[in-house]
C-alpha positions as CSV (number, residue, x, y, z in Angstrom):
1,M,-7.9,-16.0,27.5
2,S,-5.0,-14.0,28.3
3,G,-5.8,-10.3,28.4
4,S,-2.2,-9.1,29.1
5,V,-0.6,-7.4,26.4
6,S,3.5,-7.8,27.1
7,G,7.0,-7.3,25.2
8,A,6.3,-11.1,24.4
9,G,7.3,-12.0,21.5
10,S,8.0,-8.5,20.4
11,G,11.5,-8.6,19.1
12,S,10.4,-8.2,15.4
13,A,13.0,-7.9,12.4
14,P,13.8,-4.5,10.8
15,G,10.3,-4.3,8.1
16,E,7.5,-6.7,10.1
17,L,5.4,-5.7,12.8
18,R,5.3,-6.7,17.0
19,R,3.4,-9.3,17.4
20,H,1.5,-7.6,21.3
21,L,-2.1,-9.3,20.7
22,G,-3.3,-12.6,22.8
23,V,-6.6,-14.1,22.2
24,F,-8.7,-11.7,24.3
25,D,-7.8,-8.6,22.7
26,A,-8.0,-10.6,18.8
27,V,-11.2,-10.9,20.1
28,V,-11.7,-8.2,21.6
29,I,-11.3,-6.2,18.2
30,G,-12.8,-8.5,16.0
31,L,-15.5,-7.5,18.3
32,G,-15.1,-4.1,18.1
33,S,-16.0,-4.1,14.1
34,M,-18.8,-6.6,14.6
35,V,-20.1,-5.4,16.9
36,G,-20.7,-1.8,15.8
37,A,-22.9,0.7,14.2
38,G,-24.3,-2.5,12.2
39,V,-26.6,-3.6,14.4
40,F,-27.8,-0.1,15.0
41,A,-28.7,0.8,11.4
42,A,-28.3,-2.2,9.2
43,L,-31.3,-4.1,10.5
44,A,-34.0,-1.2,9.2
45,P,-32.7,-1.6,5.8
46,A,-33.0,-5.4,6.1
47,A,-36.6,-5.5,7.1
48,A,-37.7,-2.8,4.1
49,A,-36.0,-6.0,2.0
50,A,-37.3,-9.1,3.7
51,G,-40.2,-8.1,5.6
52,S,-41.4,-10.5,7.7
53,G,-38.3,-12.4,6.7
54,L,-35.9,-10.7,8.3
55,L,-34.6,-13.3,10.7
56,I,-34.5,-15.8,7.7
57,G,-32.3,-12.9,6.1
58,L,-29.9,-12.6,9.3
59,A,-29.6,-16.3,9.3
60,L,-28.5,-16.9,6.1
61,A,-25.6,-13.9,6.2
62,G,-24.6,-16.1,10.0
63,L,-24.2,-18.5,8.3
64,V,-22.2,-17.5,5.3
65,A,-20.1,-15.3,8.1
66,Y,-19.7,-18.6,9.6
67,C,-18.1,-20.3,6.6
68,N,-16.2,-17.6,5.7
69,A,-14.5,-17.2,9.2
70,T,-13.8,-20.5,9.7
71,S,-11.8,-20.5,6.2
72,S,-10.5,-17.6,7.3
73,A,-9.1,-18.9,10.6
74,R,-7.6,-22.3,8.9
75,L,-5.6,-19.9,6.0
76,A,-4.7,-17.1,8.7
77,A,-3.0,-19.6,10.9
78,R,-1.2,-21.1,8.1
79,Y,-0.2,-17.6,7.1
80,P,0.0,-15.1,10.0
81,Q,0.7,-12.6,7.9
82,S,-0.6,-8.9,7.3
83,G,-3.1,-9.0,4.7
84,G,-5.5,-11.3,4.9
85,T,-6.8,-13.2,2.0
86,Y,-4.8,-10.8,0.1
87,V,-2.3,-13.0,1.0
88,Y,-4.0,-16.1,1.2
89,G,-5.1,-16.1,-2.5
90,R,-1.7,-14.9,-3.4
91,E,0.0,-18.1,-2.0
92,R,-3.3,-20.8,-2.8
93,L,-4.6,-19.2,-6.2
94,G,-1.7,-17.2,-7.7
95,E,-0.9,-13.2,-7.8
96,F,-4.3,-12.0,-10.4
97,W,-6.6,-13.3,-7.2
98,G,-4.7,-12.5,-4.0
99,Y,-4.6,-9.2,-5.8
100,L,-8.1,-8.7,-7.1
101,A,-9.3,-10.0,-3.0
102,G,-6.4,-7.1,-1.7
103,W,-8.2,-4.2,-4.4
104,G,-11.6,-5.1,-2.9
105,F,-11.2,-5.2,0.6
106,V,-9.1,-1.8,0.3
107,I,-11.8,0.1,-1.7
108,G,-14.6,-1.5,0.2
109,K,-13.7,-1.0,3.0
110,T,-12.2,2.3,3.0
111,A,-15.9,3.2,2.4
112,S,-17.0,1.0,5.3
113,C,-14.6,3.4,7.0
114,A,-16.2,6.5,6.1
115,A,-20.0,5.1,6.5
116,M,-19.1,4.7,10.2
117,A,-17.3,8.1,10.2
118,L,-20.7,9.5,9.3
119,T,-22.9,7.4,11.3
120,V,-20.9,8.8,14.3
121,G,-21.7,12.7,12.9
122,S,-25.6,11.8,12.4
123,Y,-25.6,10.4,15.6
124,L,-23.6,13.1,17.8
125,W,-24.1,15.9,15.8
126,P,-26.9,15.8,12.9
127,A,-26.6,19.5,11.9
128,R,-22.7,18.8,11.3
129,T,-22.5,15.4,10.4
130,H,-19.6,16.3,8.2
131,A,-17.4,17.5,10.3
132,V,-17.9,15.3,12.8
133,A,-17.1,12.8,10.7
134,V,-13.5,14.6,9.6
135,A,-12.7,15.0,13.4
136,A,-14.0,11.5,14.4
137,V,-11.4,9.8,11.5
138,V,-8.4,12.3,12.0
139,A,-8.7,11.2,15.7
140,L,-8.6,7.6,15.2
141,T,-5.8,7.3,12.8
142,A,-3.8,9.0,15.4
143,V,-4.6,6.6,17.9
144,D,-4.1,3.8,15.5
145,Y,-0.6,5.5,14.3
146,V,1.0,5.0,18.2
147,G,0.3,1.4,18.5
148,V,-1.8,-1.2,17.7
149,Q,-1.2,-2.2,21.7
150,K,-3.4,1.1,22.9
151,A,-5.8,0.5,19.9
152,A,-6.8,-2.4,21.9
153,W,-6.9,-1.0,25.0
154,L,-9.4,1.7,23.4
155,T,-12.1,-1.0,21.4
156,R,-11.9,-2.8,24.9
157,A,-13.7,-0.3,26.3
158,I,-16.3,0.6,23.3
159,V,-17.0,-3.0,23.1
160,A,-18.3,-3.2,27.1
161,I,-20.1,-0.2,27.0
162,V,-21.4,-0.8,23.5
163,L,-22.9,-4.6,24.3
164,A,-24.2,-2.8,27.7
165,V,-26.4,-0.6,25.7
166,L,-27.3,-3.6,23.5
167,A,-28.3,-5.5,26.7
168,A,-30.3,-3.3,28.1
169,V,-32.6,-2.4,24.6
170,V,-33.1,-6.8,24.6
171,V,-34.2,-6.3,28.4
172,T,-36.5,-3.2,27.3
173,C,-38.0,-4.9,24.5
174,L,-38.7,-8.8,25.3
175,T,-40.0,-7.8,29.2
176,S,-42.2,-4.9,28.1
177,G,-46.2,-5.6,27.5
178,D,-46.2,-3.8,23.9
179,A,-43.0,-7.4,22.7
180,E,-44.9,-9.3,20.1
181,P,-43.8,-12.8,19.4
182,S,-46.0,-13.1,16.5
183,H,-43.8,-11.0,15.0
184,W,-40.9,-13.7,14.7
185,T,-42.7,-15.4,11.8
186,A,-42.2,-15.4,8.4
187,G,-45.5,-14.6,6.6
188,A,-46.1,-14.0,2.9
189,D,-44.6,-11.5,1.9
190,A,-40.9,-13.0,2.6
191,G,-39.9,-13.3,-1.2
192,W,-36.9,-15.1,-1.4
193,H,-35.4,-11.9,-3.9
194,G,-36.0,-9.8,-0.7
195,V,-34.7,-12.1,2.2
196,L,-31.5,-12.5,0.1
197,Q,-30.5,-8.8,-0.3
198,A,-31.4,-8.7,3.1
199,A,-28.7,-11.3,4.5
200,G,-26.2,-9.3,1.7
201,L,-27.2,-5.6,4.2
202,L,-26.4,-8.0,6.8
203,F,-23.4,-9.2,5.7
204,F,-22.1,-5.7,5.6
205,A,-22.1,-6.2,10.4
206,F,-20.5,-8.7,10.2
207,A,-18.0,-8.9,8.4
208,G,-15.3,-7.6,11.0
209,Y,-13.9,-11.3,12.1
210,A,-11.7,-10.0,9.0
211,R,-9.9,-7.8,11.3
212,I,-8.5,-10.5,13.3
213,A,-7.0,-12.6,10.2
214,T,-5.5,-9.1,8.7
215,L,-3.3,-8.6,12.1
216,G,-2.0,-11.7,11.8
217,E,1.6,-10.0,11.6
218,E,0.7,-8.6,15.2
219,V,-1.0,-11.7,17.2
220,R,1.7,-13.9,19.5
221,D,1.4,-17.5,18.6
222,P,-0.9,-17.2,15.7
223,Q,-1.4,-20.8,14.9
224,R,-3.3,-20.9,18.0
225,T,-4.3,-17.6,18.7
226,I,-6.3,-17.1,16.0
227,P,-8.0,-20.1,15.2
228,R,-9.4,-19.8,18.7
229,A,-10.2,-15.9,18.5
230,I,-11.9,-15.9,15.1
231,P,-15.2,-18.7,15.5
232,L,-15.4,-16.7,19.4
233,A,-15.9,-13.1,18.2
234,L,-18.4,-14.5,16.2
235,G,-19.8,-16.7,17.8
236,I,-20.2,-13.9,20.6
237,T,-21.2,-11.8,17.7
238,L,-24.5,-14.1,16.6
239,V,-25.6,-14.1,19.9
240,V,-26.0,-11.0,20.3
241,Y,-27.5,-9.6,16.7
242,A,-29.7,-12.6,17.2
243,A,-31.3,-11.3,20.6
244,V,-31.2,-7.3,19.2
245,A,-33.0,-8.8,15.8
246,L,-35.7,-10.2,18.0
247,A,-36.5,-8.0,20.7
248,V,-36.5,-4.6,18.3
249,L,-38.5,-7.0,15.8
250,A,-41.2,-7.5,18.6
251,V,-41.9,-4.2,19.7
252,L,-41.7,-2.7,16.3
253,G,-43.0,-5.2,13.8
254,P,-41.1,-5.7,10.5
255,D,-43.3,-2.9,9.0
256,R,-42.5,0.1,11.7
257,L,-38.9,-1.5,11.6
258,A,-39.0,-0.9,8.0
259,H,-39.5,2.5,8.2
260,T,-37.2,3.6,10.8
261,G,-34.1,5.9,10.9
262,A,-33.3,4.2,14.2
263,P,-34.4,1.4,14.6
264,L,-33.2,0.7,18.5
265,A,-34.0,4.4,19.9
266,D,-37.2,3.5,18.3
267,A,-37.9,0.3,19.9
268,V,-37.5,1.9,23.5
269,R,-39.7,5.0,22.9
270,A,-41.9,2.3,21.7
271,A,-41.1,-0.1,25.0
272,G,-42.5,2.7,27.0
273,V,-38.6,4.3,27.9
274,P,-38.6,6.7,26.0
275,G,-35.6,7.6,28.8
276,L,-33.5,5.4,27.2
277,A,-33.2,6.6,23.5
278,P,-30.7,8.9,24.6
279,V,-28.6,6.8,25.7
280,V,-29.1,4.4,22.4
281,R,-28.0,7.3,20.3
282,A,-25.0,7.4,21.9
283,G,-24.3,4.5,22.2
284,A,-24.8,3.6,18.4
285,A,-22.1,6.5,18.2
286,V,-19.8,4.9,20.5
287,A,-20.6,1.5,18.6
288,A,-20.0,3.5,15.3
289,L,-16.6,5.1,16.7
290,G,-15.5,0.9,17.6
291,S,-16.1,0.4,14.3
292,L,-14.0,2.6,12.5
293,L,-10.7,2.3,14.9
294,A,-10.9,-1.5,13.9
295,L,-11.8,-0.6,10.0
296,I,-8.4,1.6,9.4
297,L,-5.9,-0.9,11.6
298,G,-7.3,-3.0,9.0
299,V,-6.9,-1.6,6.1
300,S,-3.7,-0.7,6.9
301,R,-2.7,-4.0,7.2
302,T,-3.7,-4.6,4.0
303,T,-2.4,-1.6,2.4
304,L,1.3,-3.0,4.1
305,A,0.9,-6.2,2.2
306,M,0.2,-4.9,-1.2
307,A,2.6,-2.0,-1.0
308,R,5.4,-4.6,-0.1
309,D,4.8,-6.5,-3.2
310,H,4.4,-3.2,-5.2
311,H,0.9,-3.1,-6.2
312,L,0.5,-0.3,-4.6
313,P,3.2,2.4,-4.0
314,H,6.1,0.9,-2.2
315,R,6.4,4.2,0.5
316,L,3.3,2.8,1.7
317,A,5.9,-0.5,3.4
318,A,7.3,0.7,6.0
319,V,7.1,0.1,9.3
320,H,8.3,3.0,12.3
321,P,10.6,2.3,14.2
322,R,8.9,2.9,18.1
323,F,5.4,2.5,17.1
324,G,5.9,-0.9,15.1
325,V,3.1,-0.4,13.0
326,P,2.6,1.0,9.1
327,H,2.2,4.2,9.8
328,R,2.1,5.6,6.3
329,A,-0.4,3.3,5.5
330,E,-2.3,4.6,8.0
331,L,-1.9,8.1,7.4
332,A,-2.7,7.3,3.7
333,V,-5.6,5.3,4.8
334,G,-7.0,7.9,7.0
335,A,-6.6,10.5,4.1
336,V,-8.7,9.0,1.9
337,V,-11.6,7.9,4.3
338,A,-11.2,11.9,5.6
339,V,-12.2,13.2,1.9
340,V,-15.0,10.7,1.2
341,A,-16.4,11.4,4.9
342,A,-16.1,15.1,3.4
343,V,-18.3,14.9,1.1
344,G,-20.4,11.1,1.3
345,D,-23.4,9.3,1.5
346,V,-23.2,6.5,4.4
347,R,-26.6,4.4,2.8
348,G,-24.2,4.7,-0.5
349,A,-21.4,3.5,1.3
350,I,-22.9,0.5,2.6
351,G,-24.1,-1.8,-0.3
352,F,-20.9,-0.5,-2.2
353,S,-19.0,-1.8,0.6
354,S,-20.6,-4.9,0.8
355,F,-20.2,-5.6,-2.6
356,G,-16.7,-5.7,-2.7
357,V,-16.1,-7.4,0.9
358,L,-18.1,-10.8,-0.3
359,A,-15.8,-10.6,-2.9
360,Y,-12.9,-10.6,-1.1
361,Y,-14.1,-13.9,0.9
362,A,-15.7,-15.5,-1.9
363,V,-11.6,-15.5,-2.6
364,A,-11.2,-16.7,0.9
365,N,-13.0,-19.3,0.7
366,A,-11.7,-21.1,-3.1
367,S,-8.3,-20.1,-1.5
368,A,-8.7,-22.2,2.0
369,W,-9.9,-25.4,-0.3
370,T,-6.8,-25.9,-1.6
371,L,-5.8,-26.8,1.4
372,T,-4.4,-30.2,2.3
373,P,-5.3,-32.2,5.5
374,A,-2.2,-31.3,7.1
375,E,-2.3,-27.5,6.6
376,G,-5.5,-28.3,7.9
377,R,-8.6,-27.9,5.8
378,P,-11.9,-27.3,6.8
379,P,-14.7,-29.2,6.5
380,R,-15.2,-29.5,2.8
381,P,-18.5,-28.2,2.7
382,V,-17.4,-25.4,4.5
383,P,-15.5,-23.1,1.7
384,V,-18.1,-24.3,-0.9
385,I,-20.7,-23.1,0.9
386,G,-18.9,-20.0,1.6
387,A,-18.4,-19.4,-1.6
388,I,-21.4,-20.0,-3.8
389,G,-23.3,-17.6,-0.3
390,C,-20.5,-14.9,-1.4
391,L,-22.0,-14.8,-4.7
392,V,-25.2,-15.0,-4.2
393,L,-25.5,-12.1,-1.7
394,A,-23.4,-10.3,-3.6
395,F,-25.3,-9.7,-6.8
396,A,-28.2,-10.0,-4.8
397,L,-28.3,-6.4,-3.8
398,P,-29.6,-3.3,-5.1
399,A,-27.9,-2.5,-8.5
400,S,-26.8,0.8,-7.2
401,S,-24.3,-1.6,-5.2
402,V,-24.0,-4.8,-8.1
403,L,-22.9,-2.2,-10.9
404,P,-20.2,-0.1,-9.2
405,G,-18.8,-2.9,-7.3
406,A,-18.6,-4.8,-10.0
407,A,-17.3,-1.3,-12.2
408,V,-14.3,-1.0,-9.6
409,L,-13.1,-4.7,-9.4
410,A,-13.0,-4.4,-13.2
411,L,-10.6,-1.4,-12.6
412,G,-8.6,-3.0,-10.8
413,A,-8.3,-5.8,-12.9
414,A,-7.6,-4.3,-15.7
415,V,-4.7,-1.7,-13.6
416,Y,-3.6,-6.0,-13.3
417,G,-3.4,-6.3,-16.4
418,V,-1.6,-3.3,-17.2
419,R,1.0,-3.7,-14.7
420,R,1.9,-7.0,-16.0
421,A,2.1,-5.7,-19.5
422,T,4.4,-2.8,-18.8
423,A,6.3,-4.8,-16.9
424,R,7.0,-7.3,-19.9
425,S,7.9,-5.0,-21.6
């Protein structure tokens, strides 16, 4: 895989983004989103929902993520433009479905950005969580503003650090005398509703492969690069998450895991290496920064695509003449995220984000179903399983996530209807 980021292919037309990213950089950006704060935070609430069925929930989340990734990769190769499923839904299903997918993505992932910023604050300086969160948003928006090439280099460093920390956690836990492989077996407490709810919560941490698709206009040779980068990034993430879940479960067991606020740090303490806990906390903060960096990239690109079609203010469609990025969209996204991070709560943001993103991928799978074999259609069961899985996991989430998520999607549909009616009159 070529990791070079050169100006080749970057001679874009006015108003278009520059194609800087090769396979390696695209994979790293996907990993920066997926191997992020989710693996440090999502295991505990998932264990609270599924009990000893946590690993089944992880497997279900991985299956749905695989179907979504396969559908997204085929569509992204066909439509290598910024916007991801917003573009795919518009082109394959009609303008409304593309709009609804884009609306769900922008709203849901804005909540994800705030959650990641707040995670940075809670790990680095718990007494000033909101202030640190806002500072992180400002700093990473500035990094994204000066170009995706620089963001890709920073993401490489973050991914390397996080993978090293996670490897240390896995080795420490699995080699501990307190590790109990019996904790991996599902017991009578593993009900299906709890397992599905856990899968929905864990899906929050898997969804970063969308960042590769939404950056489609900045990828070199997208027909080749995107279908390779998405499954590679997801495959690496699945292996990492499975190893971490097995390691932490072996030491803490499902009950202790369900009641911890910092599962990986508590796991290394329980394994008899308390000195590693501060390193794990620092790794969690770095992971959240990596996720936030990639999330701002993805949300701003979907905002750009929707602004080009006048579903959002058209001024947000501007591309910086020097840096080749959607600078107004990035600044707008950064400003909104900073406000939410200043007043929001990380736990509520995760469920709300999961609902919106699962709706987004349901549209992606429906779009992939319409592809012909000549257009690179995925195997028929893939989009079917993906779409059904997205809807099941979305409505298995807690009511506190489903109700506001459904309300926001309904609001978006109403706004679309009003705009269409006004345009006809």
